[in-house]
Each structure stands twice: as C-alpha cells, then as structure tokens.
KOLVOZA-913197 format. One record per residue (C-alpha): residue in one letter; x, y, z; residue number from 0. Coordinates in nm, 4 decimals. Example, Ala and Ser with C-alpha at 12.3 -4.5 7.8 and 13.67 -1.06 7.14 Angstrom:
BEGIN
<atom doro="A" px="1.2300" py="-0.4500" pz="0.7800" bavo="0"/>
<atom doro="S" px="1.3670" py="-0.1060" pz="0.7140" bavo="1"/>
This chain:
BEGIN
<atom doro="M" px="1.6176" py="2.1491" pz="2.0968" bavo="0"/>
<atom doro="R" px="1.3969" py="2.0532" pz="1.8598" bavo="1"/>
<atom doro="V" px="1.5750" py="1.9169" pz="1.5973" bavo="2"/>
<atom doro="C" px="1.5133" py="1.6394" pz="1.3071" bavo="3"/>
<atom doro="E" px="1.1924" py="1.5040" pz="1.5041" bavo="4"/>
<atom doro="G" px="1.0867" py="1.3025" pz="1.2111" bavo="5"/>
<atom doro="T" px="0.7466" py="1.4431" pz="1.1772" bavo="6"/>
<atom doro="L" px="0.7627" py="1.5297" pz="0.7818" bavo="7"/>
<atom doro="K" px="0.9456" py="1.1677" pz="0.7392" bavo="8"/>
<atom doro="R" px="0.6738" py="1.0229" pz="0.8897" bavo="9"/>
<atom doro="K" px="0.3882" py="1.2187" pz="0.7279" bavo="10"/>
<atom doro="V" px="0.5837" py="1.1221" pz="0.3897" bavo="11"/>
<atom doro="K" px="0.5862" py="0.7542" pz="0.4681" bavo="12"/>
<atom doro="N" px="0.1920" py="0.7615" pz="0.5473" bavo="13"/>
<atom doro="N" px="0.1683" py="0.9407" pz="0.2266" bavo="14"/>
<atom doro="D" px="-0.0270" py="1.2160" pz="0.3690" bavo="15"/>
<atom doro="V" px="-0.1235" py="1.5167" pz="0.1632" bavo="16"/>
<atom doro="L" px="0.1133" py="1.7841" pz="0.2302" bavo="17"/>
<atom doro="L" px="0.0688" py="2.1641" pz="0.2069" bavo="18"/>
<atom doro="F" px="0.3651" py="2.3446" pz="0.1845" bavo="19"/>
<atom doro="G" px="0.3690" py="2.7350" pz="0.2081" bavo="20"/>
<atom doro="C" px="0.6497" py="2.8837" pz="0.0365" bavo="21"/>
<atom doro="I" px="0.8727" py="3.1693" pz="0.1409" bavo="22"/>
<atom doro="L" px="1.0355" py="3.3532" pz="-0.1093" bavo="23"/>
<atom doro="D" px="1.0248" py="3.7278" pz="-0.0274" bavo="24"/>
<atom doro="S" px="0.9620" py="3.7823" pz="0.3543" bavo="25"/>
<atom doro="R" px="1.2406" py="3.8689" pz="0.5863" bavo="26"/>
<atom doro="S" px="0.9961" py="3.8602" pz="0.8697" bavo="27"/>
<atom doro="A" px="0.9596" py="3.5044" pz="1.0646" bavo="28"/>
<atom doro="S" px="0.6077" py="3.6141" pz="1.1182" bavo="29"/>
<atom doro="V" px="0.5542" py="3.4378" pz="0.8037" bavo="30"/>
<atom doro="V" px="0.6324" py="3.1237" pz="0.9216" bavo="31"/>
<atom doro="E" px="0.4043" py="3.1890" pz="1.2286" bavo="32"/>
<atom doro="V" px="0.1083" py="3.2803" pz="0.9679" bavo="33"/>
<atom doro="F" px="0.1320" py="2.9064" pz="0.7855" bavo="34"/>
<atom doro="H" px="0.2057" py="2.7158" pz="1.1080" bavo="35"/>
<atom doro="A" px="-0.1357" py="2.8857" pz="1.2224" bavo="36"/>
<atom doro="T" px="-0.3427" py="2.8575" pz="0.9328" bavo="37"/>
<atom doro="G" px="-0.2944" py="2.4883" pz="0.9264" bavo="38"/>
<atom doro="Y" px="-0.0017" py="2.4371" pz="0.6620" bavo="39"/>
<atom doro="D" px="0.1828" py="2.0783" pz="0.6771" bavo="40"/>
<atom doro="G" px="0.5340" py="2.2669" pz="0.6477" bavo="41"/>
<atom doro="V" px="0.7125" py="2.5667" pz="0.4843" bavo="42"/>
<atom doro="L" px="0.9330" py="2.5977" pz="0.2006" bavo="43"/>
<atom doro="I" px="1.2182" py="2.8593" pz="0.2290" bavo="44"/>
<atom doro="D" px="1.3199" py="2.9244" pz="-0.1267" bavo="45"/>
<atom doro="R" px="1.7159" py="3.0087" pz="-0.2099" bavo="46"/>
<atom doro="E" px="1.7020" py="2.9284" pz="-0.5773" bavo="47"/>
<atom doro="H" px="1.4790" py="3.2267" pz="-0.7174" bavo="48"/>
<atom doro="S" px="1.4663" py="3.4517" pz="-0.3862" bavo="49"/>
<atom doro="P" px="1.6978" py="3.7085" pz="-0.2292" bavo="50"/>
<atom doro="L" px="1.6797" py="3.5643" pz="0.1042" bavo="51"/>
<atom doro="T" px="2.0237" py="3.5678" pz="0.3136" bavo="52"/>
<atom doro="E" px="2.1581" py="3.2660" pz="0.4779" bavo="53"/>
<atom doro="E" px="2.0696" py="3.4274" pz="0.7812" bavo="54"/>
<atom doro="T" px="1.7791" py="3.5128" pz="0.7562" bavo="55"/>
<atom doro="I" px="1.7044" py="3.1312" pz="0.5990" bavo="56"/>
<atom doro="A" px="1.8550" py="3.0367" pz="0.9550" bavo="57"/>
<atom doro="D" px="1.6091" py="3.2558" pz="1.1431" bavo="58"/>
<atom doro="H" px="1.3181" py="3.1076" pz="0.9652" bavo="59"/>
<atom doro="I" px="1.4370" py="2.7730" pz="1.0012" bavo="60"/>
<atom doro="R" px="1.4650" py="2.8576" pz="1.3596" bavo="61"/>
<atom doro="V" px="1.1297" py="2.9562" pz="1.4488" bavo="62"/>
<atom doro="A" px="1.0012" py="2.6497" pz="1.2292" bavo="63"/>
<atom doro="R" px="1.1627" py="2.4328" pz="1.4447" bavo="64"/>
<atom doro="C" px="1.0423" py="2.6236" pz="1.7527" bavo="65"/>
<atom doro="L" px="0.6822" py="2.5606" pz="1.6543" bavo="66"/>
<atom doro="G" px="0.7514" py="2.1979" pz="1.5439" bavo="67"/>
<atom doro="L" px="0.6342" py="2.2989" pz="1.1958" bavo="68"/>
<atom doro="P" px="0.8333" py="2.0688" pz="0.9513" bavo="69"/>
<atom doro="C" px="1.0522" py="2.3379" pz="0.7122" bavo="70"/>
<atom doro="M" px="1.2245" py="2.2704" pz="0.4160" bavo="71"/>
<atom doro="V" px="1.4654" py="2.4520" pz="0.2135" bavo="72"/>
<atom doro="R" px="1.4915" py="2.4828" pz="-0.1818" bavo="73"/>
<atom doro="V" px="1.8584" py="2.5327" pz="-0.2463" bavo="74"/>
<atom doro="A" px="2.0237" py="2.7027" pz="-0.5144" bavo="75"/>
<atom doro="E" px="2.2141" py="2.4365" pz="-0.6644" bavo="76"/>
<atom doro="D" px="2.3199" py="2.0799" pz="-0.5703" bavo="77"/>
<atom doro="C" px="2.6585" py="2.1532" pz="-0.4302" bavo="78"/>
<atom doro="Y" px="2.7862" py="2.0731" pz="-0.1154" bavo="79"/>
<atom doro="H" px="2.8078" py="2.3715" pz="0.0736" bavo="80"/>
<atom doro="E" px="2.4228" py="2.4713" pz="-0.0338" bavo="81"/>
<atom doro="L" px="2.3168" py="2.1447" pz="0.0827" bavo="82"/>
<atom doro="N" px="2.4890" py="2.0995" pz="0.4371" bavo="83"/>
<atom doro="R" px="2.4472" py="2.4879" pz="0.5416" bavo="84"/>
<atom doro="A" px="2.0571" py="2.4457" pz="0.4956" bavo="85"/>
<atom doro="L" px="2.0316" py="2.0976" pz="0.6718" bavo="86"/>
<atom doro="D" px="2.3090" py="2.2031" pz="0.9642" bavo="87"/>
<atom doro="Q" px="2.0449" py="2.4664" pz="1.0629" bavo="88"/>
<atom doro="G" px="1.8095" py="2.1771" pz="1.1449" bavo="89"/>
<atom doro="A" px="1.6051" py="2.2044" pz="0.8319" bavo="90"/>
<atom doro="D" px="1.3709" py="1.8863" pz="0.8022" bavo="91"/>
<atom doro="G" px="1.5179" py="1.8359" pz="0.4515" bavo="92"/>
<atom doro="V" px="1.6009" py="1.9620" pz="0.1107" bavo="93"/>
<atom doro="F" px="1.4578" py="2.0456" pz="-0.2418" bavo="94"/>
<atom doro="V" px="1.6961" py="2.0292" pz="-0.5074" bavo="95"/>
<atom doro="P" px="1.5943" py="2.2103" pz="-0.8150" bavo="96"/>
<atom doro="R" px="1.6454" py="2.1290" pz="-1.2182" bavo="97"/>
<atom doro="I" px="1.7606" py="1.7393" pz="-1.1847" bavo="98"/>
<atom doro="R" px="1.8647" py="1.6074" pz="-1.5060" bavo="99"/>
<atom doro="S" px="2.0198" py="1.2475" pz="-1.4634" bavo="100"/>
<atom doro="R" px="2.0410" py="0.9455" pz="-1.2268" bavo="101"/>
<atom doro="E" px="2.4004" py="1.0350" pz="-1.1410" bavo="102"/>
<atom doro="Q" px="2.2881" py="1.3599" pz="-1.0109" bavo="103"/>
<atom doro="V" px="2.0417" py="1.2261" pz="-0.7785" bavo="104"/>
<atom doro="E" px="2.2946" py="0.9594" pz="-0.6572" bavo="105"/>
<atom doro="K" px="2.5492" py="1.2285" pz="-0.5717" bavo="106"/>
<atom doro="L" px="2.2582" py="1.4135" pz="-0.3955" bavo="107"/>
<atom doro="V" px="2.2006" py="1.1136" pz="-0.1798" bavo="108"/>
<atom doro="D" px="2.5526" py="1.0861" pz="-0.1034" bavo="109"/>
<atom doro="T" px="2.6393" py="1.4578" pz="-0.0302" bavo="110"/>
<atom doro="V" px="2.3018" py="1.4580" pz="0.2303" bavo="111"/>
<atom doro="R" px="2.3825" py="1.1450" pz="0.4307" bavo="112"/>
<atom doro="Y" px="2.6465" py="1.0604" pz="0.7152" bavo="113"/>
<atom doro="R" px="2.8575" py="0.7695" pz="0.6964" bavo="114"/>
<atom doro="P" px="2.8148" py="0.4707" pz="0.6101" bavo="115"/>
<atom doro="I" px="2.5554" py="0.5772" pz="0.3722" bavo="116"/>
<atom doro="G" px="2.7125" py="0.9167" pz="0.2641" bavo="117"/>
<atom doro="N" px="2.9632" py="1.1520" pz="0.2687" bavo="118"/>
<atom doro="R" px="2.8144" py="1.4549" pz="0.4845" bavo="119"/>
<atom doro="G" px="3.0348" py="1.6360" pz="0.6916" bavo="120"/>
<atom doro="L" px="2.9621" py="1.6186" pz="1.0890" bavo="121"/>
<atom doro="A" px="2.8881" py="1.9106" pz="1.2735" bavo="122"/>
<atom doro="G" px="2.8924" py="1.7791" pz="1.6228" bavo="123"/>
<atom doro="S" px="2.8584" py="2.0703" pz="1.8283" bavo="124"/>
<atom doro="C" px="2.8592" py="2.4615" pz="1.6820" bavo="125"/>
<atom doro="C" px="2.5301" py="2.4271" pz="1.4642" bavo="126"/>
<atom doro="P" px="2.1435" py="2.3419" pz="1.5463" bavo="127"/>
<atom doro="I" px="2.1960" py="1.9993" pz="1.3897" bavo="128"/>
<atom doro="G" px="2.4286" py="1.8950" pz="1.6935" bavo="129"/>
<atom doro="K" px="2.1940" py="2.0420" pz="1.9203" bavo="130"/>
<atom doro="Y" px="2.4668" py="2.2431" pz="2.0730" bavo="131"/>
<atom doro="I" px="2.6373" py="1.9046" pz="2.2117" bavo="132"/>
<atom doro="G" px="2.2675" py="1.8348" pz="2.2755" bavo="133"/>
<atom doro="W" px="2.3004" py="1.4528" pz="2.1480" bavo="134"/>
<atom doro="N" px="2.3478" py="1.1399" pz="2.3705" bavo="135"/>
<atom doro="S" px="2.6250" py="1.0214" pz="2.1286" bavo="136"/>
<atom doro="V" px="2.7204" py="1.1178" pz="1.7896" bavo="137"/>
<atom doro="D" px="2.5694" py="0.7559" pz="1.6873" bavo="138"/>
<atom doro="E" px="2.2405" py="0.8815" pz="1.7909" bavo="139"/>
<atom doro="Q" px="2.2982" py="1.1887" pz="1.5615" bavo="140"/>
<atom doro="I" px="2.3992" py="1.0104" pz="1.2654" bavo="141"/>
<atom doro="E" px="2.1342" py="0.7761" pz="1.2760" bavo="142"/>
<atom doro="T" px="1.8683" py="0.9799" pz="1.3322" bavo="143"/>
<atom doro="V" px="1.9490" py="1.2679" pz="1.1061" bavo="144"/>
<atom doro="N" px="2.0129" py="0.9836" pz="0.8288" bavo="145"/>
<atom doro="D" px="1.6956" py="0.8598" pz="0.9307" bavo="146"/>
<atom doro="N" px="1.4899" py="1.1685" pz="0.9335" bavo="147"/>
<atom doro="T" px="1.6169" py="1.4064" pz="0.6538" bavo="148"/>
<atom doro="V" px="1.3706" py="1.4448" pz="0.3708" bavo="149"/>
<atom doro="I" px="1.5087" py="1.4508" pz="0.0301" bavo="150"/>
<atom doro="G" px="1.3287" py="1.6165" pz="-0.2345" bavo="151"/>
<atom doro="I" px="1.3754" py="1.6797" pz="-0.6172" bavo="152"/>
<atom doro="Q" px="1.2084" py="1.8959" pz="-0.8916" bavo="153"/>
<atom doro="I" px="1.1198" py="1.7396" pz="-1.1969" bavo="154"/>
<atom doro="E" px="1.1485" py="2.0384" pz="-1.4296" bavo="155"/>
<atom doro="T" px="1.3775" py="1.9271" pz="-1.7196" bavo="156"/>
<atom doro="A" px="1.3105" py="1.7766" pz="-2.0467" bavo="157"/>
<atom doro="E" px="1.6146" py="1.5514" pz="-1.9291" bavo="158"/>
<atom doro="A" px="1.4430" py="1.4858" pz="-1.6129" bavo="159"/>
<atom doro="L" px="1.1136" py="1.3949" pz="-1.8426" bavo="160"/>
<atom doro="A" px="1.3028" py="1.1803" pz="-2.0616" bavo="161"/>
<atom doro="N" px="1.4778" py="1.0006" pz="-1.7889" bavo="162"/>
<atom doro="L" px="1.2422" py="0.9486" pz="-1.5264" bavo="163"/>
<atom doro="D" px="1.2647" py="0.5644" pz="-1.4553" bavo="164"/>
<atom doro="D" px="1.5952" py="0.6121" pz="-1.3910" bavo="165"/>
<atom doro="I" px="1.5959" py="0.9194" pz="-1.1602" bavo="166"/>
<atom doro="L" px="1.3112" py="0.8239" pz="-0.9333" bavo="167"/>
<atom doro="S" px="1.4062" py="0.4512" pz="-0.8890" bavo="168"/>
<atom doro="V" px="1.7167" py="0.5900" pz="-0.6945" bavo="169"/>
<atom doro="E" px="1.7099" py="0.4809" pz="-0.3353" bavo="170"/>
<atom doro="G" px="1.6775" py="0.7548" pz="-0.0873" bavo="171"/>
<atom doro="I" px="1.4238" py="1.0016" pz="-0.2687" bavo="172"/>
<atom doro="D" px="1.1275" py="1.0814" pz="-0.0986" bavo="173"/>
<atom doro="I" px="0.9450" py="1.3753" pz="-0.2464" bavo="174"/>
<atom doro="A" px="0.9671" py="1.4646" pz="-0.6489" bavo="175"/>
<atom doro="V" px="0.7918" py="1.7909" pz="-0.7095" bavo="176"/>
<atom doro="V" px="0.7032" py="1.9071" pz="-1.0754" bavo="177"/>
<atom doro="G" px="0.8319" py="2.2739" pz="-1.1451" bavo="178"/>
<atom doro="N" px="0.5385" py="2.4040" pz="-1.4023" bavo="179"/>
<atom doro="D" px="0.7337" py="2.7043" pz="-1.5455" bavo="180"/>
<atom doro="D" px="1.0550" py="2.5083" pz="-1.6238" bavo="181"/>
<atom doro="L" px="0.8801" py="2.2039" pz="-1.7737" bavo="182"/>
<atom doro="S" px="0.6678" py="2.3389" pz="-1.9577" bavo="183"/>
<atom doro="L" px="0.9583" py="2.5572" pz="-2.1041" bavo="184"/>
<atom doro="G" px="1.1632" py="2.2684" pz="-2.1717" bavo="185"/>
<atom doro="M" px="0.8425" py="2.0799" pz="-2.3464" bavo="186"/>
<atom doro="G" px="0.8479" py="2.3828" pz="-2.5432" bavo="187"/>
<atom doro="I" px="0.5246" py="2.4942" pz="-2.4757" bavo="188"/>
<atom doro="P" px="0.5730" py="2.7631" pz="-2.1872" bavo="189"/>
<atom doro="G" px="0.3206" py="2.8638" pz="-1.9552" bavo="190"/>
<atom doro="Q" px="0.0804" py="2.5929" pz="-2.1215" bavo="191"/>
<atom doro="L" px="-0.0303" py="2.4169" pz="-1.8291" bavo="192"/>
<atom doro="Q" px="-0.3658" py="2.3037" pz="-1.9603" bavo="193"/>
<atom doro="N" px="-0.2030" py="2.1952" pz="-2.2754" bavo="194"/>
<atom doro="P" px="-0.3064" py="1.7747" pz="-2.3312" bavo="195"/>
<atom doro="E" px="0.0588" py="1.7203" pz="-2.3569" bavo="196"/>
<atom doro="Y" px="0.1732" py="1.8942" pz="-2.0531" bavo="197"/>
<atom doro="I" px="-0.0988" py="1.7450" pz="-1.8470" bavo="198"/>
<atom doro="A" px="-0.0245" py="1.3617" pz="-1.9740" bavo="199"/>
<atom doro="A" px="0.3445" py="1.4605" pz="-1.8708" bavo="200"/>
<atom doro="V" px="0.2418" py="1.5340" pz="-1.5501" bavo="201"/>
<atom doro="E" px="0.0135" py="1.2453" pz="-1.4971" bavo="202"/>
<atom doro="H" px="0.3155" py="1.0430" pz="-1.6165" bavo="203"/>
<atom doro="I" px="0.5277" py="1.1667" pz="-1.3513" bavo="204"/>
<atom doro="I" px="0.2672" py="1.0707" pz="-1.0658" bavo="205"/>
<atom doro="E" px="0.2486" py="0.6993" pz="-1.2006" bavo="206"/>
<atom doro="V" px="0.6717" py="0.6726" pz="-1.2390" bavo="207"/>
<atom doro="C" px="0.6645" py="0.8437" pz="-0.8490" bavo="208"/>
<atom doro="N" px="0.4083" py="0.5506" pz="-0.7391" bavo="209"/>
<atom doro="K" px="0.6030" py="0.2945" pz="-0.9170" bavo="210"/>
<atom doro="Y" px="0.9072" py="0.3959" pz="-0.6931" bavo="211"/>
<atom doro="G" px="0.7275" py="0.5144" pz="-0.3975" bavo="212"/>
<atom doro="V" px="0.8475" py="0.8591" pz="-0.4057" bavo="213"/>
<atom doro="M" px="0.5698" py="1.0918" pz="-0.3210" bavo="214"/>
<atom doro="P" px="0.4545" py="1.3393" pz="-0.6021" bavo="215"/>
<atom doro="G" px="0.4352" py="1.6788" pz="-0.5453" bavo="216"/>
<atom doro="I" px="0.3401" py="2.0167" pz="-0.7319" bavo="217"/>
<atom doro="A" px="0.3685" py="2.3728" pz="-0.7505" bavo="218"/>
<atom doro="V" px="0.0200" py="2.5522" pz="-0.7443" bavo="219"/>
<atom doro="G" px="-0.1217" py="2.8806" pz="-0.6529" bavo="220"/>
<atom doro="D" px="-0.4978" py="2.8499" pz="-0.5520" bavo="221"/>
<atom doro="S" px="-0.7370" py="2.5738" pz="-0.4255" bavo="222"/>
<atom doro="E" px="-0.9098" py="2.4690" pz="-0.7403" bavo="223"/>
<atom doro="T" px="-0.5675" py="2.3398" pz="-0.9262" bavo="224"/>
<atom doro="T" px="-0.4768" py="2.1809" pz="-0.5629" bavo="225"/>
<atom doro="L" px="-0.7472" py="2.0017" pz="-0.5761" bavo="226"/>
<atom doro="R" px="-0.7899" py="1.8940" pz="-0.9193" bavo="227"/>
<atom doro="W" px="-0.4312" py="1.7603" pz="-0.8885" bavo="228"/>
<atom doro="M" px="-0.5113" py="1.5883" pz="-0.5843" bavo="229"/>
<atom doro="D" px="-0.7896" py="1.4018" pz="-0.7636" bavo="230"/>
<atom doro="K" px="-0.5357" py="1.3163" pz="-1.0029" bavo="231"/>
<atom doro="G" px="-0.3068" py="1.1200" pz="-0.7137" bavo="232"/>
<atom doro="M" px="-0.0772" py="1.4392" pz="-0.6098" bavo="233"/>
<atom doro="K" px="0.0154" py="1.4353" pz="-0.2722" bavo="234"/>
<atom doro="A" px="0.2977" py="1.7224" pz="-0.2143" bavo="235"/>
<atom doro="F" px="0.1879" py="2.1019" pz="-0.2665" bavo="236"/>
<atom doro="W" px="0.3625" py="2.4063" pz="-0.2940" bavo="237"/>
<atom doro="F" px="0.0699" py="2.5876" pz="-0.2011" bavo="238"/>
<atom doro="G" px="0.1298" py="2.9511" pz="-0.2784" bavo="239"/>
<atom doro="C" px="0.3928" py="3.1808" pz="-0.1470" bavo="240"/>
<atom doro="D" px="0.4168" py="3.4826" pz="0.0830" bavo="241"/>
<atom doro="I" px="0.4168" py="3.7616" pz="-0.1889" bavo="242"/>
<atom doro="A" px="0.1407" py="3.6224" pz="-0.4204" bavo="243"/>
<atom doro="W" px="-0.0615" py="3.5853" pz="-0.1554" bavo="244"/>
<atom doro="L" px="-0.0024" py="3.9418" pz="-0.0337" bavo="245"/>
<atom doro="Y" px="-0.0493" py="4.0652" pz="-0.3712" bavo="246"/>
<atom doro="R" px="-0.3586" py="3.8448" pz="-0.4450" bavo="247"/>
<atom doro="I" px="-0.5426" py="3.9539" pz="-0.1198" bavo="248"/>
<atom doro="C" px="-0.4370" py="4.3337" pz="-0.1852" bavo="249"/>
<atom doro="Q" px="-0.5700" py="4.3278" pz="-0.5244" bavo="250"/>
<atom doro="S" px="-0.8997" py="4.1782" pz="-0.4258" bavo="251"/>
<atom doro="E" px="-0.9576" py="4.4078" pz="-0.1439" bavo="252"/>
<atom doro="V" px="-0.8622" py="4.7503" pz="-0.3269" bavo="253"/>
<atom doro="N" px="-1.0782" py="4.6235" pz="-0.6445" bavo="254"/>
<atom doro="A" px="-1.3725" py="4.5726" pz="-0.3894" bavo="255"/>
<atom doro="V" px="-1.3141" py="4.9369" pz="-0.2422" bavo="256"/>
<atom doro="R" px="-1.2994" py="5.1009" pz="-0.6167" bavo="257"/>
<atom doro="D" px="-1.5709" py="4.9056" pz="-0.7531" bavo="258"/>
<atom doro="R" px="-1.7835" py="5.0257" pz="-0.4739" bavo="259"/>
<atom doro="Q" px="-1.6881" py="5.3874" pz="-0.5472" bavo="260"/>
<atom doro="A" px="-1.7377" py="5.3828" pz="-0.8838" bavo="261"/>
<atom doro="I" px="-2.1038" py="5.2671" pz="-0.8244" bavo="262"/>
<atom doro="N" px="-2.1798" py="5.5463" pz="-0.5768" bavo="263"/>
<atom doro="H" px="-2.0165" py="5.8209" pz="-0.8283" bavo="264"/>
C-alpha cells in the first residue's frame, strides 16, 4: 500500500516550486484525478472552510495515494483529534491555520510526531497509516512516518506577523503559507493585497522563512499572481480551488456565447 513515501518531503527539501490544487467543495474524487492529470504537484484538502466530511476526505486521500500524488489536509484547528485523524488516513502532511505563537507551533510538532520526537498516538493496524499491518516493524513505521510527514503552518494573523522569528525558528516546520484574506484583515487593510504595506509584509515573511530554512508559500487564484510571487521567492502555492476554477470557466464560456448572441441580434 502506498503511504508516507516521502515524495512531498523530498520536494520540500529540494526547494522545488510546488503547485497545490485545493479541494473545498467537490465530493467526487474525480477532482483529485483532474489535478493529477493536469500537472499539479499535490492537492490540499480543506477542512477549515469546507463542508467536506471525514469520510469524503478519507476517500480523496486514498485516491491521491493510489495515484502517487502528494496530499495534505488543512485541518480546522490544531487539536489532537483533527491532526491525527487526517494523518492516520495516510495524508503526506497537514496545514494548520491561524498560527499565533511559538508555543502553538511547538505543540503542533509534538502532536504530529511519534515518540521519541513527539507524542502522537500510534495506529499499528486499523488505519492506512498502519498499512493494515503492512510495515516490516513498528520501528519502521515510526521512523518513516516521522521522517516523511510534512508540517505546514499559515501566517495569517497579526500575532504571527509580530512573532515571525519565534514561530519560524521552531524545528520541524516545513512550509509556511501566507493566508491573504486573514492577514490583510489582521493588518487593518482587508482585501488590499496590492497595498505596499501588505506587499512589504509578505516579502518580509519570505525573508524570515529563508532565514530558517522554511519553504515560503502563498494562496493564489491565477497564473499572473503566481508568477509574480514566484519571482519574489515564493515556492509553495495554493493554486486555485475546485469551485473557483469551475465558476471561472463557466462564466468565461457563457459570456463568450452571450456576447456572440448580442452581436448577432
């Protein structure tokens, strides 16, 4: 069974550019196949702002594993049952929203790592992470999962911005993604993503990420913005989501037809 193969972890260590397709609305795992077929580097399944059930998320993770497509889950909160349930289904890692302090990140690392690094509960046989008793030994499972699990955090609060060095210097953090909406809201300039103050803040996040060897990332919805931030040093991109892509292509194609109708009449 494919599980915790380390593909995503190696890409992070290589500092590769990563495009994640985000799943916020689709209950059909065909969306995972679409992201795989169109060349994404991985998928992000959302639990914070989506109605997806645990069973649906488990199915999406399973299809991603079968395709060999790295898969991460953005949990709703950084509590044990949220983190462990996602990881026990064989996700390559988790993203945690609304980070505020070093202590919060230290607790996160402790929760998602097995002993002797952390205190995560060990599922030896009943979950995909246990390969249904497919590991050669318990020690192999512990070592492989600890080594290959990717930990991502979101920098999207005023507190996180103020405590960047403390937060990003915690050992074990792999990726830090800027959450534009909440960060701009926390800065008192909601939605003003072209504001020089906001751009300077994001550039500072990139700088501090690089200082501590954390991959910087950002949520984006179009290729132009992606390429602009790529030129500034961003490496991980939440590049569009299922429902937004569907809406955009529907609107574009319907407008094209309606515009031709208007000309003809």
